[in-house]
C-alpha positions in Angstrom: -23.9 19.4 21.4 -21.6 18.2 24.2 -22.0 14.5 23.2 -21.4 15.4 19.6 -18.2 17.2 20.5 -17.0 14.2 22.5 -17.7 11.8 19.6 -16.1 14.2 17.1 -13.0 14.5 19.3 -12.8 10.7 19.7 -13.1 10.0 16.0 -10.7 12.9 15.1 -8.1 11.9 17.7 -8.2 8.2 16.6 -8.1 9.1 12.8 -5.4 11.7 13.2 -3.1 9.4 15.2 -3.3 6.8 12.5 -2.5 9.2 9.7 0.2 10.7 11.7 2.0 7.4 12.0 1.7 7.1 8.2 2.7 10.8 7.8 -0.2 11.3 5.6 -0.7 14.9 6.7 -2.6 16.0 3.5 -5.2 13.3 4.3 -5.6 14.6 7.8 -6.4 18.0 6.5 -8.9 16.6 4.0 -10.6 14.6 6.9 -10.8 17.8 8.9 -12.1 19.8 5.9 -14.8 17.1 5.2 -15.8 17.1 8.9 -16.0 20.9 9.1 -18.1 21.0 5.9 -20.5 18.4 7.4 -20.7 20.5 10.6 -21.6 23.6 8.4 -24.2 21.7 6.5 -25.8 20.3 9.8 -25.8 23.9 11.2 -27.6 25.2 8.2 -30.1 22.4 8.2 -30.9 22.8 11.9 -30.5 26.6 11.9 -33.9 27.1 13.5 -33.0 25.1 16.4 -29.4 26.4 16.7 -30.2 30.1 16.2 -29.5 32.6 18.9 -32.3 33.0 21.3 -31.1 34.6 24.5 -27.4 35.3 24.1 -25.6 38.5 25.0 -25.2 39.3 21.2 -28.8 38.7 20.3 -29.9 41.0 23.2 -28.0 44.0 21.6 -29.6 46.2 19.1 -28.2 48.7 16.6 -24.7 50.0 17.1 -24.1 47.8 20.2 -24.8 44.7 18.2 -22.5 45.7 15.3 -19.7 46.7 17.7 -19.9 43.3 19.4 -20.2 41.5 16.1 -17.0 43.5 14.7 -15.1 42.6 17.8 -16.0 38.9 17.3 -14.8 39.0 13.7 -11.7 40.8 14.6 -10.8 38.2 17.2 -11.3 35.5 14.6 -9.3 37.2 12.0 -6.5 37.9 14.5 -6.3 34.3 15.4 -5.0 33.4 11.8 -1.7 35.2 12.1 -1.3 34.1 15.7 -1.9 30.4 14.9 0.5 30.7 11.9 3.2 32.2 14.1 2.7 29.4 16.6 2.9 26.7 13.9 6.2 28.2 12.7 7.8 28.1 16.1 6.8 24.8 17.7 9.4 24.7 20.4 8.3 28.0 21.7 4.7 27.1 21.3 5.2 24.0 23.4 6.8 26.0 26.3 3.8 28.6 26.0 1.3 25.8 26.0 2.8 24.2 29.0 2.9 27.5 30.9 -0.8 28.3 29.9 -2.0 24.8 31.0 -0.1 25.2 34.3 -1.7 28.6 34.8 -5.2 27.3 34.1 -4.7 24.3 36.4 -3.6 26.5 39.2 -6.5 28.9 38.6 -9.0 26.0 38.7 -7.4 24.6 41.9 -7.7 28.1 43.6 -11.3 28.5 42.4 -12.2 25.1 43.6 -10.6 25.5 47.0 -12.0 29.0 47.5 -15.6 28.3 46.3 -18.1 29.3 49.0 -20.7 26.6 48.3 -19.6 23.2 49.6 -21.8 21.1 47.2 -20.5 22.9 44.2 -16.9 22.7 45.6 -17.3 18.9 45.8 -18.6 18.7 42.2 -15.6 20.9 41.2 -13.2 18.5 42.9 -14.8 15.5 41.1 
């Protein structure tokens, strides 16, 4: 999965840069749509391998399962207007992303420096 994401990122980043230079934005969206459709087809074909086995959601039963499921769907549905707003205000989005990245970087630095296990701290530093 991780290797596939890296390959997908590399291909997507390379293709998107080329199309952005040509300002062929509709082609970028078609490329993304085809890639997402292929990912859905692969997920359906290999569903037995990819299906939940021992995840927090699969361990829930009855009402607890449906509450967690509903929260997940609500989060996904809530992302649509948030992303739409971010795309409508690119200057503010850039400032917010820079602030978020700075906060994440500081948090990772603090977690790394405070980690109690020296071997894991060295791996985190790497």
